[in-house]
PDB file with one MODEL, atoms N, CA, C and O in Angstrom:
MODEL        1
ATOM      1  N   UNK A   1      11.555 -44.372  14.356  1.00  0.00           N
ATOM      2  CA  UNK A   1      10.016 -43.604  13.654  1.00  0.00           C
ATOM      3  C   UNK A   1       9.600 -44.544  13.250  1.00  0.00           C
ATOM      4  O   UNK A   1      10.362 -45.348  12.712  1.00  0.00           O
ATOM      5  N   UNK A   2       8.361 -44.774  13.346  1.00  0.00           N
ATOM      6  CA  UNK A   2       7.821 -45.599  12.344  1.00  0.00           C
ATOM      7  C   UNK A   2       7.493 -45.124  10.963  1.00  0.00           C
ATOM      8  O   UNK A   2       7.917 -44.023  10.612  1.00  0.00           O
ATOM      9  N   UNK A   3       6.608 -46.025   9.957  1.00  0.00           N
ATOM     10  CA  UNK A   3       6.893 -46.124   8.471  1.00  0.00           C
ATOM     11  C   UNK A   3       5.288 -44.726   8.431  1.00  0.00           C
ATOM     12  O   UNK A   3       5.203 -43.906   7.516  1.00  0.00           O
ATOM     13  N   UNK A   4       4.498 -44.780   9.318  1.00  0.00           N
ATOM     14  CA  UNK A   4       3.487 -43.856   8.735  1.00  0.00           C
ATOM     15  C   UNK A   4       3.594 -42.083   9.430  1.00  0.00           C
ATOM     16  O   UNK A   4       2.988 -41.072   9.072  1.00  0.00           O
ATOM     17  N   UNK A   5       4.742 -42.307  10.655  1.00  0.00           N
ATOM     18  CA  UNK A   5       5.115 -40.987  10.885  1.00  0.00           C
ATOM     19  C   UNK A   5       5.854 -40.152  10.004  1.00  0.00           C
ATOM     20  O   UNK A   5       5.612 -38.959   9.824  1.00  0.00           O
ATOM     21  N   UNK A   6       7.057 -41.018   9.279  1.00  0.00           N
ATOM     22  CA  UNK A   6       7.641 -40.057   8.508  1.00  0.00           C
ATOM     23  C   UNK A   6       7.101 -39.090   7.268  1.00  0.00           C
ATOM     24  O   UNK A   6       7.336 -37.885   7.179  1.00  0.00           O
ATOM     25  N   UNK A   7       6.243 -39.970   6.231  1.00  0.00           N
ATOM     26  CA  UNK A   7       5.673 -39.290   5.341  1.00  0.00           C
ATOM     27  C   UNK A   7       4.766 -38.401   5.878  1.00  0.00           C
ATOM     28  O   UNK A   7       4.591 -37.430   5.142  1.00  0.00           O
ATOM     29  N   UNK A   8       4.046 -38.387   7.032  1.00  0.00           N
ATOM     30  CA  UNK A   8       3.460 -37.253   7.467  1.00  0.00           C
ATOM     31  C   UNK A   8       4.740 -36.087   7.843  1.00  0.00           C
ATOM     32  O   UNK A   8       4.848 -34.950   7.383  1.00  0.00           O
ATOM     33  N   UNK A   9       5.434 -36.620   8.600  1.00  0.00           N
ATOM     34  CA  UNK A   9       6.217 -35.213   8.691  1.00  0.00           C
ATOM     35  C   UNK A   9       6.883 -34.916   7.667  1.00  0.00           C
ATOM     36  O   UNK A   9       6.930 -33.687   7.723  1.00  0.00           O
ATOM     37  N   UNK A  10       7.383 -35.208   6.844  1.00  0.00           N
ATOM     38  CA  UNK A  10       7.955 -34.792   5.264  1.00  0.00           C
ATOM     39  C   UNK A  10       6.958 -34.177   4.222  1.00  0.00           C
ATOM     40  O   UNK A  10       7.390 -33.588   3.231  1.00  0.00           O
ATOM     41  N   UNK A  11       5.281 -34.360   4.521  1.00  0.00           N
ATOM     42  CA  UNK A  11       4.513 -33.700   3.982  1.00  0.00           C
ATOM     43  C   UNK A  11       4.379 -32.149   4.760  1.00  0.00           C
ATOM     44  O   UNK A  11       3.972 -31.145   4.175  1.00  0.00           O
ATOM     45  N   UNK A  12       4.751 -32.185   5.998  1.00  0.00           N
ATOM     46  CA  UNK A  12       4.473 -31.187   7.162  1.00  0.00           C
ATOM     47  C   UNK A  12       5.619 -30.197   6.897  1.00  0.00           C
ATOM     48  O   UNK A  12       5.430 -29.023   7.213  1.00  0.00           O
ATOM     49  N   UNK A  13       6.821 -30.569   6.333  1.00  0.00           N
ATOM     50  CA  UNK A  13       8.466 -30.040   6.267  1.00  0.00           C
ATOM     51  C   UNK A  13       7.280 -29.206   4.031  1.00  0.00           C
ATOM     52  O   UNK A  13       6.896 -28.082   3.707  1.00  0.00           O
ATOM     53  N   UNK A  14       7.238 -30.527   3.317  1.00  0.00           N
ATOM     54  CA  UNK A  14       6.919 -29.740   2.090  1.00  0.00           C
ATOM     55  C   UNK A  14       5.390 -28.579   2.243  1.00  0.00           C
ATOM     56  O   UNK A  14       5.306 -27.592   1.513  1.00  0.00           O
ATOM     57  N   UNK A  15       4.727 -28.785   2.875  1.00  0.00           N
ATOM     58  CA  UNK A  15       3.930 -27.909   3.151  1.00  0.00           C
ATOM     59  C   UNK A  15       4.311 -26.590   3.533  1.00  0.00           C
ATOM     60  O   UNK A  15       4.041 -25.665   2.767  1.00  0.00           O
ATOM     61  N   UNK A  16       4.980 -26.345   4.753  1.00  0.00           N
ATOM     62  CA  UNK A  16       5.693 -25.011   5.129  1.00  0.00           C
ATOM     63  C   UNK A  16       6.819 -24.595   3.917  1.00  0.00           C
ATOM     64  O   UNK A  16       6.904 -23.380   3.737  1.00  0.00           O
ATOM     65  N   UNK A  17       7.702 -25.455   3.058  1.00  0.00           N
ATOM     66  CA  UNK A  17       8.376 -25.245   2.028  1.00  0.00           C
ATOM     67  C   UNK A  17       7.700 -24.010   1.541  1.00  0.00           C
ATOM     68  O   UNK A  17       8.036 -22.832   1.658  1.00  0.00           O
ATOM     69  N   UNK A  18       6.270 -24.769   0.747  1.00  0.00           N
ATOM     70  CA  UNK A  18       5.769 -24.414  -0.309  1.00  0.00           C
ATOM     71  C   UNK A  18       5.208 -22.939   0.245  1.00  0.00           C
ATOM     72  O   UNK A  18       5.509 -21.947  -0.418  1.00  0.00           O
ATOM     73  N   UNK A  19       4.399 -22.780   1.449  1.00  0.00           N
ATOM     74  CA  UNK A  19       4.032 -21.819   1.806  1.00  0.00           C
ATOM     75  C   UNK A  19       4.636 -20.755   1.845  1.00  0.00           C
ATOM     76  O   UNK A  19       4.150 -19.659   1.566  1.00  0.00           O
ATOM     77  N   UNK A  20       6.444 -21.107   2.413  1.00  0.00           N
ATOM     78  CA  UNK A  20       7.282 -19.648   2.527  1.00  0.00           C
ATOM     79  C   UNK A  20       7.518 -19.638   0.881  1.00  0.00           C
ATOM     80  O   UNK A  20       7.769 -18.484   0.534  1.00  0.00           O
ATOM     81  N   UNK A  21       7.516 -20.473  -0.132  1.00  0.00           N
ATOM     82  CA  UNK A  21       8.185 -19.942  -1.553  1.00  0.00           C
ATOM     83  C   UNK A  21       6.906 -19.349  -2.026  1.00  0.00           C
ATOM     84  O   UNK A  21       7.147 -18.397  -2.768  1.00  0.00           O
ATOM     85  N   UNK A  22       5.525 -19.582  -1.856  1.00  0.00           N
ATOM     86  CA  UNK A  22       4.368 -18.868  -2.411  1.00  0.00           C
ATOM     87  C   UNK A  22       4.177 -17.629  -1.851  1.00  0.00           C
ATOM     88  O   UNK A  22       3.682 -16.789  -2.603  1.00  0.00           O
ATOM     89  N   UNK A  23       4.514 -17.197  -0.406  1.00  0.00           N
ATOM     90  CA  UNK A  23       4.356 -16.224  -0.002  1.00  0.00           C
ATOM     91  C   UNK A  23       5.709 -15.298  -0.195  1.00  0.00           C
ATOM     92  O   UNK A  23       5.605 -14.073  -0.136  1.00  0.00           O
ATOM     93  N   UNK A  24       7.047 -15.967  -0.440  1.00  0.00           N
ATOM     94  CA  UNK A  24       8.230 -14.643  -0.941  1.00  0.00           C
ATOM     95  C   UNK A  24       7.784 -14.089  -2.097  1.00  0.00           C
ATOM     96  O   UNK A  24       7.856 -12.870  -1.941  1.00  0.00           O
ATOM     97  N   UNK A  25       7.274 -14.399  -3.399  1.00  0.00           N
ATOM     98  CA  UNK A  25       6.949 -13.175  -4.135  1.00  0.00           C
ATOM     99  C   UNK A  25       5.910 -11.970  -3.435  1.00  0.00           C
ATOM    100  O   UNK A  25       6.135 -10.772  -3.601  1.00  0.00           O
ATOM    101  N   UNK A  26       5.029 -12.359  -2.826  1.00  0.00           N
ATOM    102  CA  UNK A  26       4.084 -11.081  -2.282  1.00  0.00           C
ATOM    103  C   UNK A  26       4.868 -10.267  -1.092  1.00  0.00           C
ATOM    104  O   UNK A  26       4.432  -9.139  -0.861  1.00  0.00           O
ATOM    105  N   UNK A  27       6.137 -10.793  -0.207  1.00  0.00           N
ATOM    106  CA  UNK A  27       6.819 -10.286   0.454  1.00  0.00           C
ATOM    107  C   UNK A  27       7.734  -9.215  -0.306  1.00  0.00           C
ATOM    108  O   UNK A  27       7.779  -8.023   0.000  1.00  0.00           O
ATOM    109  N   UNK A  28       8.474  -9.833  -1.368  1.00  0.00           N
ATOM    110  CA  UNK A  28       9.064  -9.136  -2.216  1.00  0.00           C
ATOM    111  C   UNK A  28       8.416  -7.922  -2.814  1.00  0.00           C
ATOM    112  O   UNK A  28       9.003  -6.855  -3.001  1.00  0.00           O
ATOM    113  N   UNK A  29       7.225  -8.155  -3.086  1.00  0.00           N
ATOM    114  CA  UNK A  29       6.508  -6.623  -3.316  1.00  0.00           C
ATOM    115  C   UNK A  29       5.995  -5.868  -2.516  1.00  0.00           C
ATOM    116  O   UNK A  29       5.824  -4.667  -2.729  1.00  0.00           O
ATOM    117  N   UNK A  30       5.661  -6.500  -1.422  1.00  0.00           N
ATOM    118  CA  UNK A  30       5.104  -5.541  -0.381  1.00  0.00           C
ATOM    119  C   UNK A  30       6.672  -4.620   0.269  1.00  0.00           C
ATOM    120  O   UNK A  30       6.664  -3.450   0.652  1.00  0.00           O
ATOM    121  N   UNK A  31       7.648  -5.353   0.244  1.00  0.00           N
ATOM    122  CA  UNK A  31       9.013  -4.772   0.323  1.00  0.00           C
ATOM    123  C   UNK A  31       9.323  -3.268  -0.784  1.00  0.00           C
ATOM    124  O   UNK A  31       9.806  -2.163  -0.541  1.00  0.00           O
ATOM    125  N   UNK A  32       8.944  -3.708  -1.661  1.00  0.00           N
ATOM    126  CA  UNK A  32       9.349  -3.114  -3.039  1.00  0.00           C
ATOM    127  C   UNK A  32       8.224  -1.531  -2.857  1.00  0.00           C
ATOM    128  O   UNK A  32       8.642  -0.411  -3.151  1.00  0.00           O
ATOM    129  N   UNK A  33       6.622  -1.833  -2.260  1.00  0.00           N
ATOM    130  CA  UNK A  33       6.191  -1.168  -2.361  1.00  0.00           C
ATOM    131  C   UNK A  33       6.428  -0.064  -1.129  1.00  0.00           C
ATOM    132  O   UNK A  33       6.285   1.146  -1.308  1.00  0.00           O
ATOM    133  N   UNK A  34       6.838  -0.700   0.233  1.00  0.00           N
ATOM    134  CA  UNK A  34       7.119  -0.185   1.027  1.00  0.00           C
ATOM    135  C   UNK A  34       8.291   1.152   0.923  1.00  0.00           C
ATOM    136  O   UNK A  34       8.381   2.314   1.320  1.00  0.00           O
ATOM    137  N   UNK A  35       9.081   0.180   0.135  1.00  0.00           N
ATOM    138  CA  UNK A  35      10.729   1.133  -0.382  1.00  0.00           C
ATOM    139  C   UNK A  35       9.942   2.382  -1.203  1.00  0.00           C
ATOM    140  O   UNK A  35      10.105   3.407  -0.541  1.00  0.00           O
ATOM    141  N   UNK A  36       9.197   2.633  -2.335  1.00  0.00           N
ATOM    142  CA  UNK A  36       8.594   3.460  -3.069  1.00  0.00           C
ATOM    143  C   UNK A  36       7.997   4.456  -2.056  1.00  0.00           C
ATOM    144  O   UNK A  36       8.373   5.626  -1.981  1.00  0.00           O
ATOM    145  N   UNK A  37       7.107   3.949  -1.338  1.00  0.00           N
ATOM    146  CA  UNK A  37       6.470   4.508  -0.398  1.00  0.00           C
ATOM    147  C   UNK A  37       7.178   5.822   0.439  1.00  0.00           C
ATOM    148  O   UNK A  37       6.807   6.996   0.441  1.00  0.00           O
ATOM    149  N   UNK A  38       8.375   5.168   1.173  1.00  0.00           N
ATOM    150  CA  UNK A  38       9.693   6.014   1.912  1.00  0.00           C
ATOM    151  C   UNK A  38      10.116   6.792   0.954  1.00  0.00           C
ATOM    152  O   UNK A  38      10.361   7.956   1.272  1.00  0.00           O
ATOM    153  N   UNK A  39      10.340   6.333  -0.621  1.00  0.00           N
ATOM    154  CA  UNK A  39      11.187   7.285  -1.254  1.00  0.00           C
ATOM    155  C   UNK A  39      10.189   8.555  -1.775  1.00  0.00           C
ATOM    156  O   UNK A  39      10.634   9.664  -2.073  1.00  0.00           O
ATOM    157  N   UNK A  40       8.767   8.187  -1.827  1.00  0.00           N
ATOM    158  CA  UNK A  40       7.919   9.255  -2.229  1.00  0.00           C
ATOM    159  C   UNK A  40       7.582  10.611  -1.326  1.00  0.00           C
ATOM    160  O   UNK A  40       7.266  11.750  -1.672  1.00  0.00           O
ATOM    161  N   UNK A  41       7.821   9.898   0.204  1.00  0.00           N
ATOM    162  CA  UNK A  41       7.174  10.985   1.460  1.00  0.00           C
ATOM    163  C   UNK A  41       9.013  11.790   1.957  1.00  0.00           C
ATOM    164  O   UNK A  41       9.115  12.897   2.485  1.00  0.00           O
ATOM    165  N   UNK A  42       9.872  11.144   1.707  1.00  0.00           N
ATOM    166  CA  UNK A  42      10.957  11.619   2.110  1.00  0.00           C
ATOM    167  C   UNK A  42      11.172  13.003   2.239  1.00  0.00           C
ATOM    168  O   UNK A  42      11.914  13.361   3.154  1.00  0.00           O
ATOM    169  N   UNK A  43      10.542  14.074   1.315  1.00  0.00           N
ATOM    170  CA  UNK A  43      10.601  14.939   1.361  1.00  0.00           C
ATOM    171  C   UNK A  43      10.017  15.597   2.511  1.00  0.00           C
ATOM    172  O   UNK A  43      10.556  16.567   3.044  1.00  0.00           O
ATOM    173  N   UNK A  44       9.398  15.310   2.735  1.00  0.00           N
ATOM    174  CA  UNK A  44       8.549  15.522   4.122  1.00  0.00           C
ATOM    175  C   UNK A  44       9.385  15.921   5.172  1.00  0.00           C
ATOM    176  O   UNK A  44       9.357  17.044   5.676  1.00  0.00           O
ATOM    177  N   UNK A  45      10.331  14.759   5.595  1.00  0.00           N
ATOM    178  CA  UNK A  45      11.402  14.755   6.420  1.00  0.00           C
ATOM    179  C   UNK A  45      12.217  16.051   6.508  1.00  0.00           C
ATOM    180  O   UNK A  45      12.674  16.513   7.553  1.00  0.00           O
ATOM    181  N   UNK A  46      12.359  16.641   5.144  1.00  0.00           N
ATOM    182  CA  UNK A  46      13.241  17.656   4.792  1.00  0.00           C
ATOM    183  C   UNK A  46      12.321  18.826   5.532  1.00  0.00           C
ATOM    184  O   UNK A  46      13.137  19.735   5.680  1.00  0.00           O
ATOM    185  N   UNK A  47      11.616  19.082   5.833  1.00  0.00           N
ATOM    186  CA  UNK A  47      10.347  20.213   6.048  1.00  0.00           C
ATOM    187  C   UNK A  47      10.745  20.776   6.979  1.00  0.00           C
ATOM    188  O   UNK A  47      11.076  20.033   7.902  1.00  0.00           O
ATOM    189  N   UNK A  48      10.882  22.018   7.172  1.00  0.00           N
ATOM    190  CA  UNK A  48      11.150  23.073   7.946  1.00  0.00           C
ATOM    191  C   UNK A  48       9.494  23.075   9.052  1.00  0.00           C
ATOM    192  O   UNK A  48       8.381  22.702   8.683  1.00  0.00           O
ATOM    193  N   UNK A  49       9.814  23.516  10.152  1.00  0.00           N
ATOM    194  CA  UNK A  49       8.689  23.419  11.126  1.00  0.00           C
ATOM    195  C   UNK A  49       7.687  24.580  10.621  1.00  0.00           C
ATOM    196  O   UNK A  49       6.498  24.292  10.486  1.00  0.00           O
ATOM    197  N   UNK A  50       8.003  25.489  10.424  1.00  0.00           N
ATOM    198  CA  UNK A  50       7.747  26.734   9.535  1.00  0.00           C
ATOM    199  C   UNK A  50       6.627  26.218   8.134  1.00  0.00           C
ATOM    200  O   UNK A  50       5.432  26.512   8.118  1.00  0.00           O
ATOM    201  N   UNK A  51       7.254  25.495   7.146  1.00  0.00           N
ATOM    202  CA  UNK A  51       6.845  25.150   6.102  1.00  0.00           C
ATOM    203  C   UNK A  51       5.961  24.009   6.242  1.00  0.00           C
ATOM    204  O   UNK A  51       4.958  24.067   5.530  1.00  0.00           O
ATOM    205  N   UNK A  52       6.089  22.915   7.034  1.00  0.00           N
ATOM    206  CA  UNK A  52       5.265  22.485   7.602  1.00  0.00           C
ATOM    207  C   UNK A  52       3.704  22.832   8.071  1.00  0.00           C
ATOM    208  O   UNK A  52       2.601  22.347   7.822  1.00  0.00           O
ATOM    209  N   UNK A  53       4.089  23.675   8.693  1.00  0.00           N
ATOM    210  CA  UNK A  53       2.776  24.384   9.248  1.00  0.00           C
ATOM    211  C   UNK A  53       2.064  25.447   8.224  1.00  0.00           C
ATOM    212  O   UNK A  53       1.016  26.049   8.457  1.00  0.00           O
ATOM    213  N   UNK A  54       2.834  25.542   7.078  1.00  0.00           N
ATOM    214  CA  UNK A  54       1.902  26.356   6.108  1.00  0.00           C
ATOM    215  C   UNK A  54       1.140  25.483   5.491  1.00  0.00           C
ATOM    216  O   UNK A  54      -0.063  25.593   5.256  1.00  0.00           O
ATOM    217  N   UNK A  55       2.040  24.370   5.157  1.00  0.00           N
ATOM    218  CA  UNK A  55       0.871  23.231   4.199  1.00  0.00           C
ATOM    219  C   UNK A  55      -0.001  22.749   5.033  1.00  0.00           C
ATOM    220  O   UNK A  55      -0.939  22.306   4.370  1.00  0.00           O
ATOM    221  N   UNK A  56      -0.252  22.544   6.648  1.00  0.00           N
ATOM    222  CA  UNK A  56      -1.322  22.327   7.327  1.00  0.00           C
ATOM    223  C   UNK A  56      -1.850  23.326   7.211  1.00  0.00           C
ATOM    224  O   UNK A  56      -2.931  23.019   6.708  1.00  0.00           O
ATOM    225  N   UNK A  57      -1.818  24.816   7.395  1.00  0.00           N
ATOM    226  CA  UNK A  57      -2.816  25.546   7.564  1.00  0.00           C
ATOM    227  C   UNK A  57      -3.132  25.723   5.732  1.00  0.00           C
ATOM    228  O   UNK A  57      -4.354  25.573   5.739  1.00  0.00           O
ATOM    229  N   UNK A  58      -2.906  25.855   4.846  1.00  0.00           N
ATOM    230  CA  UNK A  58      -3.561  25.937   3.217  1.00  0.00           C
ATOM    231  C   UNK A  58      -4.501  24.607   3.086  1.00  0.00           C
ATOM    232  O   UNK A  58      -5.513  24.856   2.431  1.00  0.00           O
ATOM    233  N   UNK A  59      -4.420  23.247   3.548  1.00  0.00           N
ATOM    234  CA  UNK A  59      -4.636  22.181   3.489  1.00  0.00           C
ATOM    235  C   UNK A  59      -6.259  21.716   3.578  1.00  0.00           C
ATOM    236  O   UNK A  59      -6.855  20.763   3.075  1.00  0.00           O
ATOM    237  N   UNK A  60      -6.666  22.738   4.379  1.00  0.00           N
ATOM    238  CA  UNK A  60      -8.464  22.677   4.356  1.00  0.00           C
ATOM    239  C   UNK A  60      -8.697  23.675   3.367  1.00  0.00           C
ATOM    240  O   UNK A  60      -9.771  24.122   3.770  1.00  0.00           O
ATOM    241  N   UNK A  61      -8.423  24.307   2.374  1.00  0.00           N
ATOM    242  CA  UNK A  61      -8.674  25.009   1.579  1.00  0.00           C
ATOM    243  C   UNK A  61      -8.354  24.661   0.313  1.00  0.00           C
ATOM    244  O   UNK A  61      -8.847  25.210  -0.673  1.00  0.00           O
ATOM    245  N   UNK A  62      -7.478  23.697   0.268  1.00  0.00           N
ATOM    246  CA  UNK A  62      -7.461  22.503  -0.973  1.00  0.00           C
ATOM    247  C   UNK A  62      -8.038  21.599  -1.020  1.00  0.00           C
ATOM    248  O   UNK A  62      -8.052  20.909  -2.039  1.00  0.00           O
ATOM    249  N   UNK A  63      -8.912  21.201   0.391  1.00  0.00           N
ATOM    250  CA  UNK A  63      -9.394  20.033   0.406  1.00  0.00           C
ATOM    251  C   UNK A  63     -11.082  20.164  -0.127  1.00  0.00           C
ATOM    252  O   UNK A  63     -11.875  19.336  -0.575  1.00  0.00           O
ATOM    253  N   UNK A  64     -11.165  21.527   0.150  1.00  0.00           N
ATOM    254  CA  UNK A  64     -12.783  22.219   0.458  1.00  0.00           C
ATOM    255  C   UNK A  64     -12.977  22.476  -0.999  1.00  0.00           C
ATOM    256  O   UNK A  64     -14.083  22.374  -1.531  1.00  0.00           O
ATOM    257  N   UNK A  65     -11.702  22.867  -1.750  1.00  0.00           N
ATOM    258  CA  UNK A  65     -12.134  23.047  -3.382  1.00  0.00           C
ATOM    259  C   UNK A  65     -12.145  21.876  -4.258  1.00  0.00           C
ATOM    260  O   UNK A  65     -12.732  21.758  -5.334  1.00  0.00           O
ATOM    261  N   UNK A  66     -11.298  20.894  -3.547  1.00  0.00           N
ATOM    262  CA  UNK A  66     -11.084  19.543  -4.430  1.00  0.00           C
ATOM    263  C   UNK A  66     -13.112  18.940  -4.253  1.00  0.00           C
ATOM    264  O   UNK A  66     -13.861  18.276  -4.968  1.00  0.00           O
ATOM    265  N   UNK A  67     -13.216  19.456  -3.277  1.00  0.00           N
ATOM    266  CA  UNK A  67     -14.832  18.789  -2.762  1.00  0.00           C
ATOM    267  C   UNK A  67     -15.745  19.461  -3.738  1.00  0.00           C
ATOM    268  O   UNK A  67     -16.486  18.797  -4.463  1.00  0.00           O
ATOM    269  N   UNK A  68     -15.693  21.110  -3.776  1.00  0.00           N
ATOM    270  CA  UNK A  68     -16.258  21.387  -4.518  1.00  0.00           C
ATOM    271  C   UNK A  68     -16.292  21.652  -5.810  1.00  0.00           C
ATOM    272  O   UNK A  68     -17.267  22.197  -6.325  1.00  0.00           O
ATOM    273  N   UNK A  69     -14.790  21.147  -6.754  1.00  0.00           N
ATOM    274  CA  UNK A  69     -14.726  20.538  -7.896  1.00  0.00           C
ATOM    275  C   UNK A  69     -15.644  19.300  -8.187  1.00  0.00           C
ATOM    276  O   UNK A  69     -16.371  19.161  -9.171  1.00  0.00           O
ATOM    277  N   UNK A  70     -15.466  18.393  -7.105  1.00  0.00           N
ATOM    278  CA  UNK A  70     -15.924  16.900  -7.702  1.00  0.00           C
ATOM    279  C   UNK A  70     -17.928  17.380  -7.346  1.00  0.00           C
ATOM    280  O   UNK A  70     -18.898  16.710  -7.699  1.00  0.00           O
ATOM    281  N   UNK A  71     -17.935  18.218  -6.858  1.00  0.00           N
ATOM    282  CA  UNK A  71     -19.882  18.338  -6.573  1.00  0.00           C
ATOM    283  C   UNK A  71     -20.025  18.671  -8.242  1.00  0.00           C
ATOM    284  O   UNK A  71     -20.840  18.087  -8.956  1.00  0.00           O
ATOM    285  N   UNK A  72     -19.018  19.787  -8.762  1.00  0.00           N
ATOM    286  CA  UNK A  72     -19.164  20.608 -10.118  1.00  0.00           C
ATOM    287  C   UNK A  72     -19.163  19.316 -10.959  1.00  0.00           C
ATOM    288  O   UNK A  72     -20.182  19.315 -11.649  1.00  0.00           O
ATOM    289  N   UNK A  73     -18.517  18.367 -11.140  1.00  0.00           N
ATOM    290  CA  UNK A  73     -18.513  17.283 -12.172  1.00  0.00           C
ATOM    291  C   UNK A  73     -19.816  16.705 -12.644  1.00  0.00           C
ATOM    292  O   UNK A  73     -20.552  16.522 -11.674  1.00  0.00           O
ATOM    293  N   UNK A  74     -20.243  16.433 -13.520  1.00  0.00           N
ATOM    294  CA  UNK A  74     -21.275  15.561 -14.479  1.00  0.00           C
ATOM    295  C   UNK A  74     -21.169  14.506 -13.734  1.00  0.00           C
ATOM    296  O   UNK A  74     -19.995  14.267 -13.449  1.00  0.00           O
ATOM    297  N   UNK A  75     -21.993  13.712 -13.264  1.00  0.00           N
ATOM    298  CA  UNK A  75     -22.503  12.045 -13.112  1.00  0.00           C
ATOM    299  C   UNK A  75     -22.165  11.073 -13.711  1.00  0.00           C
ATOM    300  O   UNK A  75     -21.663  10.000 -13.377  1.00  0.00           O
ATOM    301  N   UNK A  76     -22.425  11.445 -14.495  1.00  0.00           N
ATOM    302  CA  UNK A  76     -22.668  10.130 -16.266  1.00  0.00           C
ATOM    303  C   UNK A  76     -21.934  10.727 -16.950  1.00  0.00           C
ATOM    304  O   UNK A  76     -21.613  11.909 -16.826  1.00  0.00           O
ATOM    305  N   UNK A  77     -21.457   9.678 -18.055  1.00  0.00           N
ATOM    306  CA  UNK A  77     -20.702  10.418 -19.156  1.00  0.00           C
ATOM    307  C   UNK A  77     -21.687  11.344 -20.157  1.00  0.00           C
ATOM    308  O   UNK A  77     -22.860  11.043 -20.380  1.00  0.00           O
ATOM    309  N   UNK A  78     -21.147  12.287 -20.609  1.00  0.00           N
ATOM    310  CA  UNK A  78     -22.248  13.446 -21.600  1.00  0.00           C
ATOM    311  C   UNK A  78     -22.445  12.679 -22.844  1.00  0.00           C
ATOM    312  O   UNK A  78     -21.710  11.842 -23.368  1.00  0.00           O
ATOM    313  N   UNK A  79     -23.804  13.224 -23.274  1.00  0.00           N
ATOM    314  CA  UNK A  79     -24.328  12.592 -24.258  1.00  0.00           C
ATOM    315  C   UNK A  79     -24.874  11.250 -24.123  1.00  0.00           C
ATOM    316  O   UNK A  79     -25.201  10.749 -25.199  1.00  0.00           O
ATOM    317  N   UNK A  80     -25.026  10.662 -23.272  1.00  0.00           N
ATOM    318  CA  UNK A  80     -26.058   9.481 -22.429  1.00  0.00           C
ATOM    319  C   UNK A  80     -27.295  10.562 -21.987  1.00  0.00           C
ATOM    320  O   UNK A  80     -27.344  11.700 -21.521  1.00  0.00           O
ATOM    321  N   UNK A  81     -28.430   9.343 -22.486  1.00  0.00           N
ATOM    322  CA  UNK A  81     -29.769   9.532 -21.688  1.00  0.00           C
ATOM    323  C   UNK A  81     -30.095   8.462 -20.635  1.00  0.00           C
ATOM    324  O   UNK A  81     -31.128   8.544 -19.970  1.00  0.00           O
TER     325      UNK A  81
ENDMDL
END
């Protein structure tokens, strides 16, 4: 191995390791977010088919009520001109 090849090879290994370490924290955050989401929606798996059907039937009315409430909300802070 030539003298010039070793430092380049070492630099590539060091860059790969630094990249691994840098993104390791992000992957941990992503895993934690996935776990939190799974725990928050676990109740959906326990629904019976009838319960799911009731929820889906009522959903459009809920969405419409929310849209109406947003339309009635003032656009800016009150008391400003």
